[in-house]
C-alpha positions as CSV (number, residue, x, y, z in Angstrom):
1,M,27.0,-36.4,-45.4
2,V,23.3,-37.9,-45.0
3,N,24.0,-39.4,-41.7
4,R,25.1,-35.8,-41.0
5,I,22.2,-33.7,-42.0
6,L,19.9,-36.4,-40.7
7,L,21.6,-36.0,-37.4
8,C,21.2,-31.9,-37.2
9,A,17.3,-32.4,-38.4
10,V,16.8,-35.1,-35.5
11,F,18.7,-32.6,-33.0
12,F,16.3,-29.9,-34.0
13,V,13.2,-31.9,-34.6
14,V,13.7,-32.9,-30.9
15,F,14.7,-30.3,-29.1
16,G,13.5,-27.8,-31.0
17,A,14.2,-24.6,-29.2
18,N,15.2,-25.7,-26.0
19,A,18.6,-27.1,-24.5
20,Q,21.4,-27.1,-21.9
21,I,24.2,-25.8,-21.4
22,L,27.4,-26.4,-23.1
23,R,28.6,-29.4,-21.9
24,N,32.3,-29.0,-20.7
25,Y,32.6,-25.1,-21.0
26,D,30.5,-22.5,-19.9
27,F,31.3,-18.8,-20.2
28,D,31.3,-15.6,-18.3
29,T,29.1,-13.0,-19.5
30,S,28.2,-10.6,-16.2
31,V,25.3,-8.1,-17.4
32,S,23.7,-5.3,-16.3
33,A,20.6,-6.2,-18.4
34,Q,17.5,-6.0,-17.1
35,Q,16.3,-9.0,-18.7
36,L,18.1,-12.2,-19.7
37,L,17.1,-15.5,-22.2
38,L,19.0,-18.5,-22.4
39,V,17.8,-21.8,-24.7
40,N,20.5,-24.4,-24.0
41,G,20.6,-27.9,-25.2
42,S,22.7,-31.0,-25.9
43,V,22.5,-34.0,-27.7
44,D,24.9,-37.2,-26.8
45,Y,24.9,-40.9,-27.6
46,G,28.1,-43.8,-27.9
47,G,29.3,-47.1,-26.5
48,S,32.9,-48.4,-25.1
49,A,33.1,-50.7,-28.0
50,V,30.4,-50.2,-31.1
51,E,31.3,-48.3,-33.6
52,N,30.0,-45.4,-35.6
53,E,29.5,-47.4,-38.6
54,M,27.4,-49.8,-36.6
55,F,25.6,-46.9,-35.1
56,N,24.3,-45.2,-38.1
57,A,23.0,-48.2,-39.4
58,L,20.8,-48.8,-36.3
59,I,19.8,-45.6,-35.6
60,F,19.1,-43.9,-39.0
61,G,18.7,-47.4,-40.6
62,G,20.5,-49.1,-43.2
63,F,22.5,-52.5,-44.1
64,I,25.1,-54.0,-41.1
65,D,27.5,-55.8,-42.9
66,S,30.1,-58.3,-41.5
67,S,33.0,-56.2,-41.7
68,A,31.0,-53.6,-39.2
69,K,29.9,-56.0,-36.9
70,E,33.6,-57.6,-36.8
71,A,34.8,-54.0,-36.5
72,S,32.6,-53.7,-33.3
73,L,33.1,-57.0,-32.0
74,E,36.8,-56.6,-31.7
75,N,36.3,-54.0,-29.4
76,H,33.9,-55.7,-27.0
77,K,35.3,-56.9,-23.2
78,S,33.4,-58.7,-20.6
79,V,31.0,-55.9,-19.7
80,N,30.0,-52.9,-22.1
81,V,28.2,-49.6,-22.0
82,V,26.0,-47.8,-24.8
83,G,24.5,-44.6,-23.4
84,L,22.0,-42.1,-24.7
85,E,21.7,-38.4,-23.3
86,G,19.5,-35.3,-24.4
87,T,18.5,-32.6,-22.4
88,A,17.1,-29.7,-23.3
89,N,16.2,-26.2,-21.1
90,A,15.1,-22.6,-21.7
91,R,15.5,-20.1,-19.2
92,Y,14.2,-16.5,-19.0
93,Y,15.6,-13.8,-16.0
94,W,13.9,-10.2,-15.1
95,S,14.8,-7.8,-12.5
96,P,12.4,-7.0,-10.3
97,K,12.7,-3.2,-8.3
98,F,13.4,-4.8,-4.9
99,K,13.5,-1.9,-2.4
100,D,16.0,-3.7,-0.3
101,E,19.5,-2.6,-1.9
102,R,20.8,-5.9,-1.1
103,L,18.7,-7.8,-3.6
104,K,19.5,-5.4,-6.3
105,N,21.8,-7.6,-8.1
106,F,19.5,-10.4,-8.4
107,M,17.4,-11.2,-10.7
108,V,14.7,-13.7,-10.8
109,G,13.0,-16.5,-13.7
110,V,10.8,-19.2,-15.0
111,R,13.1,-21.9,-16.5
112,Y,11.2,-25.3,-18.4
113,G,13.4,-28.4,-19.3
114,Q,13.6,-31.6,-20.9
115,N,15.7,-34.7,-20.3
116,Y,16.3,-38.2,-21.5
117,L,18.7,-40.3,-20.4
118,G,19.6,-44.0,-21.4
119,S,22.2,-46.7,-20.6
120,L,23.1,-50.3,-21.8
121,A,25.1,-52.5,-19.9
122,Y,25.7,-55.8,-21.3
123,T,28.1,-58.7,-21.5
124,S,30.0,-59.2,-25.0
125,D,28.0,-62.9,-25.3
126,A,24.6,-60.6,-25.6
127,F,26.2,-58.9,-28.5
128,R,27.0,-61.8,-30.0
129,F,23.8,-63.1,-29.9
130,A,21.8,-60.3,-30.9
131,F,24.1,-60.1,-34.2
132,Y,25.1,-63.4,-34.5
133,G,22.6,-65.7,-33.7
134,N,23.1,-69.0,-31.8
135,A,26.1,-70.1,-34.0
136,P,29.0,-69.1,-32.1
137,F,27.4,-71.1,-28.8
138,L,27.1,-74.4,-30.5
139,G,28.7,-76.6,-27.5
140,K,29.1,-73.2,-25.5
141,Y,27.0,-71.5,-22.7
142,A,25.9,-67.9,-23.9
143,D,26.1,-65.7,-20.1
144,F,24.4,-62.7,-20.1
145,S,24.9,-62.0,-16.5
146,G,24.9,-58.4,-15.3
147,S,23.2,-56.7,-18.0
148,E,21.6,-53.8,-17.2
149,M,19.5,-51.4,-19.1
150,R,17.6,-48.1,-17.9
151,F,15.9,-45.2,-19.5
152,V,14.5,-42.3,-17.7
153,G,12.6,-39.4,-19.4
154,F,11.1,-36.2,-16.9
155,Q,10.3,-32.7,-17.7
156,T,10.7,-29.8,-15.4
157,L,9.4,-26.8,-14.7
158,G,10.6,-24.3,-11.8
159,F,12.0,-20.8,-10.2
160,S,15.2,-19.8,-10.9
161,V,17.0,-17.0,-9.2
162,L,20.3,-15.5,-10.5
163,D,23.2,-13.5,-9.5
164,K,24.2,-10.7,-11.9
165,R,27.6,-10.1,-10.8
166,S,28.6,-13.7,-10.1
167,Q,26.4,-15.5,-12.4
168,S,25.4,-18.5,-9.8
169,S,22.3,-19.2,-10.3
170,L,19.3,-21.9,-7.9
171,S,16.2,-23.2,-9.3
172,L,13.9,-24.9,-7.6
173,N,12.0,-27.2,-9.8
174,L,8.6,-29.4,-9.8
175,V,9.2,-32.7,-12.0
176,G,6.7,-34.7,-14.3
177,L,8.3,-37.9,-14.7
178,T,7.2,-38.9,-18.5
179,S,8.7,-42.5,-18.9
180,Y,10.8,-44.8,-16.5
181,V,12.3,-48.5,-17.4
182,R,14.6,-51.0,-16.1
183,G,15.6,-54.2,-17.1
184,A,17.9,-56.7,-15.6
185,L,19.2,-60.3,-16.3
186,G,21.0,-62.4,-13.9
187,D,20.8,-59.7,-11.6
188,Q,20.4,-62.1,-8.2
189,N,21.1,-65.4,-10.1
190,P,23.3,-66.2,-13.1
191,M,21.2,-65.5,-16.6
192,K,23.0,-68.5,-19.5
193,F,22.1,-70.7,-21.9
194,Y,23.8,-73.5,-23.4
195,Y,23.2,-74.5,-27.0
196,T,23.9,-78.3,-27.6
197,E,26.3,-78.9,-30.4
198,S,24.0,-79.9,-32.5
199,G,22.2,-76.6,-32.2
200,D,18.8,-78.5,-31.7
201,S,18.0,-78.2,-28.2
202,L,18.6,-75.4,-25.6
203,Y,19.3,-75.5,-21.6
204,G,19.4,-72.6,-19.1
205,I,19.1,-70.8,-16.2
206,C,16.9,-67.7,-16.4
207,N,16.9,-64.9,-14.2
208,G,15.8,-61.2,-14.5
209,A,13.6,-58.7,-14.0
210,V,11.6,-55.9,-15.7
211,E,10.3,-52.6,-13.8
212,R,8.6,-49.5,-15.1
213,A,6.2,-46.8,-14.0
214,S,3.1,-48.2,-15.5
215,S,1.0,-45.3,-14.9
216,P,-1.8,-44.9,-18.0
217,A,-1.2,-40.9,-17.5
218,Y,1.1,-38.5,-19.4
219,F,3.5,-38.0,-16.4
220,K,4.0,-41.2,-14.4
221,G,5.1,-40.0,-11.9
222,L,5.1,-36.1,-9.9
223,G,8.2,-34.8,-7.9
224,M,10.5,-31.9,-7.3
225,S,14.2,-31.0,-7.9
226,L,17.2,-28.7,-7.3
227,D,19.8,-27.2,-9.7
228,F,22.5,-24.5,-8.7
229,D,25.4,-23.6,-10.2
230,Y,27.9,-22.1,-7.8
231,R,31.0,-19.8,-9.4
232,F,33.9,-18.9,-7.4
233,N,37.4,-17.1,-7.6
234,A,40.4,-19.6,-7.5
235,L,43.9,-18.6,-7.5
236,G,46.6,-20.4,-10.1
237,E,49.5,-21.5,-8.4
238,E,52.1,-21.1,-11.4
239,S,50.3,-18.4,-12.9
240,G,49.2,-16.3,-10.0
241,R,46.2,-15.4,-12.1
242,V,42.4,-15.6,-10.7
243,H,40.6,-17.9,-12.9
244,T,36.6,-18.5,-12.4
245,M,35.5,-21.9,-11.4
246,Q,32.0,-23.1,-11.6
247,F,30.3,-26.3,-9.4
248,S,27.3,-27.1,-10.6
249,V,24.6,-29.8,-9.8
250,S,21.9,-30.4,-11.7
251,N,18.5,-33.4,-11.5
252,L,18.8,-33.3,-7.5
253,G,15.4,-34.6,-6.8
254,F,13.0,-37.6,-7.2
255,A,9.8,-38.6,-8.5
256,F,6.9,-40.4,-7.3
257,S,5.2,-42.7,-8.9
258,N,1.9,-44.1,-7.4
259,R,1.8,-47.2,-9.9
260,Y,5.1,-48.6,-10.6
261,T,5.0,-52.4,-12.1
262,S,8.0,-55.0,-11.0
263,Q,8.4,-58.3,-13.2
264,R,10.5,-61.2,-12.2
265,I,11.4,-64.3,-13.6
266,D,13.7,-66.7,-12.1
267,T,14.0,-70.4,-12.6
268,S,16.5,-73.1,-13.1
269,F,14.4,-74.8,-15.4
270,A,12.6,-72.3,-17.8
271,F,14.1,-73.9,-21.1
272,G,15.2,-77.1,-19.8
273,G,16.0,-79.3,-22.9
274,Y,13.8,-77.4,-25.2
275,S,14.5,-78.3,-28.6
276,I,14.3,-76.3,-31.8
277,N,11.3,-78.1,-33.0
278,D,9.5,-77.3,-30.1
279,I,10.0,-73.5,-30.5
280,I,9.0,-73.9,-34.4
281,D,6.0,-75.7,-33.3
282,R,4.9,-73.7,-30.6
283,N,4.9,-76.1,-27.9
284,G,5.5,-76.7,-24.0
285,L,6.1,-73.5,-22.9
286,L,5.4,-71.7,-26.3
287,A,2.1,-73.2,-26.4
288,P,-1.1,-70.3,-27.0
289,D,-3.0,-72.0,-23.6
290,Y,0.4,-72.2,-21.4
291,S,0.1,-69.6,-18.4
292,F,4.0,-68.2,-18.8
293,Q,3.5,-65.6,-17.0
294,D,1.7,-66.8,-14.5
295,S,4.1,-69.6,-13.8
296,L,7.4,-68.6,-14.1
297,T,6.7,-64.5,-13.4
298,T,5.9,-62.5,-10.3
299,V,4.0,-59.5,-10.9
300,N,3.8,-56.5,-8.1
301,T,2.2,-53.3,-8.9
302,A,2.8,-50.7,-6.4
303,S,3.9,-46.8,-5.8
304,K,7.6,-46.1,-5.7
305,L,10.2,-43.4,-4.9
306,I,12.2,-42.7,-8.6
307,L,15.3,-40.7,-7.8
308,L,16.3,-38.6,-10.9
309,P,19.7,-39.3,-12.7
310,M,22.1,-36.3,-11.0
311,T,24.6,-34.7,-13.1
312,V,27.6,-33.0,-10.5
313,Q,30.2,-30.9,-12.9
314,L,33.1,-28.8,-11.6
315,G,35.4,-27.1,-14.3
316,N,36.9,-23.4,-14.9
317,V,34.6,-20.6,-17.0
318,V,36.5,-18.8,-20.0
319,G,36.1,-15.2,-19.7
320,L,34.6,-13.6,-22.9
321,Q,36.2,-10.2,-21.2
322,S,39.7,-11.8,-20.7
323,Q,42.4,-10.0,-22.7
324,Q,44.1,-13.0,-22.8
325,V,44.5,-14.9,-26.4
326,L,45.1,-18.5,-24.9
327,Q,42.7,-20.0,-21.7
328,P,42.5,-23.2,-20.3
329,T,39.6,-25.3,-20.1
330,Y,39.1,-28.5,-17.6
331,G,37.4,-30.4,-15.3
332,F,35.3,-33.3,-14.6
333,R,31.4,-34.5,-14.7
334,L,29.7,-37.2,-13.2
335,T,25.8,-38.5,-14.2
336,F,24.5,-40.9,-11.7
337,I,23.3,-43.6,-14.1
338,Q,24.5,-47.2,-14.5
339,G,27.5,-47.3,-17.3
340,F,28.5,-43.5,-16.7
341,I,32.0,-43.4,-16.8
342,P,33.3,-39.7,-14.7
343,H,33.8,-37.4,-17.6
344,V,37.5,-35.5,-17.1
345,Y,38.9,-33.2,-20.1
346,A,41.3,-30.4,-20.2
347,G,42.0,-28.3,-23.2
348,L,42.8,-25.1,-24.4
349,N,40.5,-21.8,-25.6
350,A,41.8,-19.4,-28.2
351,K,40.3,-16.1,-29.4
352,V,40.7,-16.2,-33.1
353,A,39.1,-12.9,-33.6
354,K,36.9,-10.1,-31.7
355,G,33.9,-11.8,-30.6
356,L,35.0,-15.2,-31.6
357,Q,36.4,-18.3,-29.0
358,V,37.4,-21.4,-30.6
359,G,38.3,-24.4,-28.0
360,L,39.6,-27.6,-28.3
361,C,40.1,-30.4,-25.4
362,A,41.0,-34.1,-24.9
363,S,38.2,-36.0,-22.6
364,Y,37.8,-39.4,-21.0
365,G,34.8,-41.2,-19.9
366,G,31.2,-40.8,-20.5
367,F,29.6,-44.0,-22.1
368,S,32.9,-44.4,-24.2
369,G,36.3,-43.6,-24.0
370,L,39.2,-41.3,-25.2
371,K,37.3,-38.0,-27.2
372,M,38.4,-34.8,-28.3
373,N,36.0,-31.7,-27.7
374,S,35.4,-29.1,-29.4
375,S,33.7,-25.4,-29.2
376,L,33.1,-22.3,-31.2
377,V,31.2,-19.1,-29.5
378,Y,30.8,-16.0,-31.1
379,H,29.5,-12.8,-29.0
380,R,28.2,-9.6,-30.4
381,S,27.0,-6.7,-28.1
382,K,24.4,-8.7,-25.5
383,F,23.7,-11.6,-28.1
384,Y,25.9,-15.1,-27.6
385,V,25.4,-18.2,-29.7
386,G,27.8,-21.2,-29.0
387,L,28.3,-24.7,-30.5
388,G,30.0,-27.4,-28.8
389,S,30.7,-31.5,-29.2
390,D,31.9,-33.6,-26.9
391,N,32.8,-36.1,-29.8
392,V,33.8,-34.0,-32.8
393,L,35.5,-37.2,-34.1
394,G,32.7,-39.1,-34.2
395,L,30.7,-36.3,-36.2
396,F,32.9,-37.1,-39.5
397,S,34.7,-40.7,-38.5
398,K,32.6,-44.1,-38.7
399,R,35.4,-45.6,-36.6
400,A,34.5,-43.7,-33.5
401,F,32.6,-44.5,-31.0
402,G,29.4,-41.7,-31.1
403,Q,28.6,-38.4,-31.5
404,A,27.8,-35.3,-29.3
405,L,25.9,-31.6,-30.0
406,S,25.7,-28.8,-28.2
407,I,23.9,-25.6,-28.4
408,R,23.8,-22.6,-27.0
409,L,22.0,-19.2,-27.3
410,R,22.1,-16.2,-25.0
411,C,20.6,-12.3,-25.3
412,D,21.0,-9.9,-22.5
413,I,18.3,-7.0,-23.2
C-alpha cells in the first residue's frame, strides 16, 4: 500500500497538472464550445524479466532478498529490456472569429509538453554481475556484448489547430532538449571478461561507447517537431456499424545539439592478467597517476542532429455519445526507441451508468510482455476526467513486470 501511495505521489509531483492522452484509448467528444482545455499525462515503466518486487525496491528503496533476485533471474533470456516513459502536455484551444465560413469549425491553440523516455537492453550476464558479483563467473566468461542504454528528455512549446467536427488536430512545436545519453557495450567488438577459477585474476576484451549532449546550458539542443491526430470513419464488415478510427503520430522531429561528446573504448587487453590485489591496491591501470582516458579512449566533441523517439498509434475511438452498452477497443502503438516491442491491444468498453464508462483489454508489447489494460472515464456536461493503466495488474501484483498510470482532463467552455 505504501508503494502505491508513493507511486501516485511521484506521478503528481513530477508531472503536476500536465499530462498526455490515455495511452490505448481516446474518446469521441465532438464539441461546439468556444474554448477547450486538455490536460493529459502518463507514466509507465516495465521490463521483460525484472518483476515488481525488485522494481519497487530499486525505485522506492528497500532490501532485495535472494528470493526476489532468483524470481527475476529465472525470467531472463539472452537479451532483456527495461524501459521508462513519462509524458505530459497541456493544450488550450479557442475559436477565432474567422471571416471565411470554411474555417468556422476550426479552433487554434497553444500546447506545452514534457517527455522523458529511457530504455536499457542488456544480457543476462549483466544482470548476474550486477546482483551476484563475480561468483557465478569463476572459470567462465561474463559477456555484456550488445547491451545498450538510451535516455532522452525534452520539452515542447507549439501552435495547434483542431477540427471541432472530427477532433483531428495538427501541432507544430519548438523543441528544447534537456538531456540525451546513449551508452553501448560491445557494439563493434565483443565486450566480455574472464575470471580465473581461483577468482584472483581478470582478463577481458573491452569495447563500448558513451555519447551525450554535453552543453552546460539547461537546453542542450533546440529543434522542431510535428504532432498530428487524424480521425476517420471505417465501416465494420461484420457489424455494419461505422467506427471512428484514430491515426496519430507524435514527436516527429529533431533537436540539434551544438556540443555533443562521444567517448569510446576499444582494447583487447584493458584488464589482461589483472589481479584482485591490483584492484584493491590501485596498481597499474587504477594508479592515481595513470591516464586511463588518454590510453584507452577516444573523445570527440562536435555538433549532432538528434532524432526524437517518435510514436505511431492506430486504434478505434470509443464514442461517449453512443447508445451502445458495449463498444470494442483495439489498436497498436509503436515508439521508436531501443527495446520497445510493438504494442497491440484489444478489449471492450462498457457503459455502466450515465456518464460512466469502464474499459478492459489485453495487450502485448511495450517494454514487457502480456498485460491487462483498464480505463475509467466519467463525463458530465462539458467536463471529462479519465484514469487508465496499461498494466493494471502491475499496480497490485509484485509478480507483474512494471507499473503504468494515465490521466486525462478535458473541459469545454
